[in-house]
C-alpha positions in Angstrom: 8.0 -6.8 8.0 10.1 -4.0 6.0 8.7 -2.5 2.8 10.4 -4.2 -0.5 12.8 -1.8 -2.4 12.3 -3.3 -5.6 11.4 -6.5 -7.5 13.3 -8.7 -9.4 10.6 -9.3 -11.2 11.2 -6.7 -14.1 7.4 -5.7 -14.8 6.9 -6.1 -18.8 6.7 -3.5 -20.8 3.4 -2.1 -22.2 1.8 -0.2 -24.8 1.0 2.9 -23.8 -2.7 3.1 -23.5 -3.2 -0.5 -23.4 -4.1 -1.8 -20.4 -1.7 -2.7 -17.8 -0.2 -6.1 -16.0 -0.4 -6.5 -12.0 1.3 -8.6 -9.3 0.3 -9.3 -5.9 1.4 -10.9 -3.3 -0.5 -11.9 -0.3 -0.1 -14.0 2.9 -2.6 -16.3 4.1 -3.4 -14.6 7.9 -3.3 -11.0 5.9 -6.2 -8.5 6.8 -6.3 -6.4 3.9 -5.1 -8.9 1.0 -8.5 -10.4 0.2 -9.8 -6.3 -0.5 -7.0 -5.5 -2.1 -6.9 -9.0 -4.6 -10.7 -8.5 -5.0 -10.1 -4.7 -6.5 -7.6 -5.9 -8.8 -9.8 -8.8 -9.9 -12.3 -6.2 -10.7 -9.9 -4.4 -12.5 -9.1 -7.3 -14.7 -13.1 -7.9 -15.2 -13.9 -4.5 -16.6 -10.6 -4.2 -18.6 -8.6 -2.0 -17.2 -6.1 -4.4 -16.5 -4.8 -6.5 -18.8 -3.9 -9.7 -16.5 -3.7 -9.8 -12.7 -0.8 -12.7 -10.8 -1.8 -13.4 -7.3 1.2 -14.9 -5.3 0.4 -16.4 -1.7 3.3 -15.9 -0.1 2.5 -18.2 2.9 2.7 -21.3 0.8 4.8 -20.7 -2.2 8.7 -22.7 -1.2 10.7 -19.5 -3.0 10.3 -16.0 -4.1 12.6 -13.4 -5.1 15.0 -12.6 -2.6 14.6 -8.6 -2.7 10.7 -8.7 -2.4 10.0 -8.1 1.2 7.4 -10.7 2.7 5.1 -7.3 3.5 1.9 -7.7 2.3 -0.7 -6.9 0.4 2.7 -5.9 -2.0 1.6 -5.4 -5.5 3.0 -3.8 -8.7 0.9 -2.4 -11.1 2.8 -1.3 -14.3 5.8 0.1 -13.4 4.3 0.9 -10.0 5.1 -1.0 -6.8 3.4 -0.5 -3.8 3.0 -1.6 -0.6 -0.6 -1.9 2.1 -4.1 -1.4 2.2 -5.2 0.9 -1.0 -8.6 1.1 -1.4 -10.2 0.1 -4.5 -10.3 3.6 -5.9 -6.8 4.1 -5.8 -5.7 0.8 -7.1 -8.0 2.3 -10.4 -5.9 4.9 -10.5 -2.6 3.4 -10.1 -3.8 1.1 -13.2 -5.1 4.5 -15.4 -1.6 5.8 -14.5 0.6 3.0 -15.7 -1.9 2.6 -18.7 -0.9 5.9 -20.1 2.4 5.8 -19.5 2.1 8.8 -16.6 2.1 9.8 -13.2 5.4 9.6 -11.9 5.1 12.3 -9.9 2.0 10.8 -8.0 4.0 7.8 -7.6 7.2 9.4 -6.4 5.0 11.3 -4.0 3.8 8.0 -3.1 7.1 6.9 -2.2 8.7 9.7 -0.2 5.3 9.9 1.8 5.9 6.4 2.7 9.4 7.1 3.2 11.3 5.1 0.5 13.4 7.7 -0.6 16.2 5.3 -1.7 13.3 3.7 -4.1 12.6 7.4 -5.6 16.5 7.9 -5.8 16.7 4.6 -8.1 14.2 5.1 -10.1 15.4 8.8 -10.7 18.5 7.6 -11.8 16.8 4.8 -14.2 14.4 7.5 -15.7 16.0 10.7 -15.2 13.9 12.5 -17.2 11.0 11.9 -15.0 12.6 13.8 -12.2 10.9 17.0 -14.0 7.2 15.6 -13.1 8.4 15.3 -9.5 10.2 19.1 -9.6 6.6 20.0 -10.9 5.2 19.6 -7.4 7.3 22.1 -6.3 5.3 24.7 -7.8 1.9 23.1 -6.1 0.3 25.2 -3.8 -1.5 21.9 -2.7 2.0 20.1 -2.2 2.2 19.5 1.8 5.5 20.8 3.8 6.5 16.7 4.6 6.9 16.4 0.6 8.7 19.2 0.1 11.2 17.8 2.7 11.6 14.5 0.8 11.9 16.3 -2.3 14.7 18.0 -0.8 16.4 15.2 0.3 16.5 13.8 -2.8 17.8 16.8 -4.5 20.3 16.8 -2.1 21.4 13.4 -2.9 21.3 14.6 -6.6 24.2 17.2 -6.1 26.7 18.1 -8.8 25.4 15.7 -11.1 24.5 15.7 -14.3 21.0 14.5 -13.3 20.0 17.7 -11.0 22.0 19.9 -14.2 19.7 18.5 -16.6 16.6 20.1 -14.5 18.2 23.4 -14.6 16.0 25.0 -16.9 12.9 23.4 -15.3 14.3 25.0 -11.6 15.5 28.5 -13.2 11.3 28.5 -14.4 9.9 27.9 -10.9 12.0 30.9 -9.9 9.4 32.8 -11.8 6.5 30.9 -9.3 3.6 33.7 -7.5 4.7 31.3 -4.3 7.8 32.2 -2.5 8.4 28.8 -0.9 8.9 27.6 -4.5 11.2 30.5 -5.4 13.4 29.8 -2.5 13.7 26.3 -2.8 14.0 26.2 -6.3 16.5 29.1 -5.9 18.3 26.7 -3.3 18.8 23.8 -5.7 19.7 25.6 -8.4 22.9 26.3 -6.0 22.8 22.3 -5.3 23.3 22.0 -9.8 26.4 24.0 -9.6 25.3 25.6 -13.0 26.4 29.1 -13.9 23.9 29.4 -16.4 21.3 30.1 -13.5 23.4 33.0 -12.7 21.0 35.4 -14.2 17.9 34.2 -12.7 19.6 33.6 -9.1 20.4 38.0 -9.6 16.9 38.8 -10.4 16.1 36.9 -6.8 17.9 39.4 -4.7 15.5 41.9 -5.4 12.4 39.5 -4.5 10.1 41.4 -1.9 10.9 38.3 0.7 13.7 38.6 2.1 14.0 34.7 3.0 13.9 34.8 -1.0 16.7 37.5 -1.1 19.0 35.8 1.6 18.5 32.4 -0.1 19.5 34.1 -3.2 22.8 35.5 -2.2 24.2 32.0 -0.4 23.2 30.9 -4.0 25.6 32.8 -5.9 28.0 32.3 -3.6 27.6 28.7 -4.3 27.7 29.4 -8.1 31.1 31.7 -7.4 29.3 35.1 -8.4 29.0 38.1 -6.4 25.6 39.7 -5.9 25.8 43.2 -7.6 26.5 46.3 -5.4 22.1 47.7 -5.5 21.4 44.4 -4.4 18.2 45.0 -2.5 19.1 44.3 1.6 
């Protein structure tokens, strides 16, 4: 069964710091659903969730058309999740929902499960959360597959106002100690198409890494700026 893109049941806003509300869809023959329901129920008993609604897709007459029949499917605060999730991870999501944080972790979860379209939708709805995702570029623990997913997202945002709003963060990332991060940030500055990034990109023409220098030259061309004559080859 296909994974859900989004639920038409909009989550109720919660006060920051207050336990979130959870919703879970299950199926009678689902082998993973009992453990997920048990984990969520324990969070309610512990006061880490305010309320839990359980819906059995095997017996209800109708469900929202955009909720898939893939189970277990759950929403904890604003975070929509699919599949067998251990109790400890459910507790983490409940904590993130209560604090209003955790968007970077959520986007990483979606990208790792090839749900790029959902990340795109959420970033358009919440442009400020893109910064949380970009922070992962500077983390040495960010796997290459996730970096590729972030790149695919930013390719889709190229030339638009959301990516333009992230230019100051990308400029800061060009100062990273990680060559991969410097290269990625430089490339994404080219996608943003904002001339204010030119000084930061020019600086990378003297980077110690040849790949970074090459990308800097390509980015300057995208931004309509010529490299200086004394640029490092």
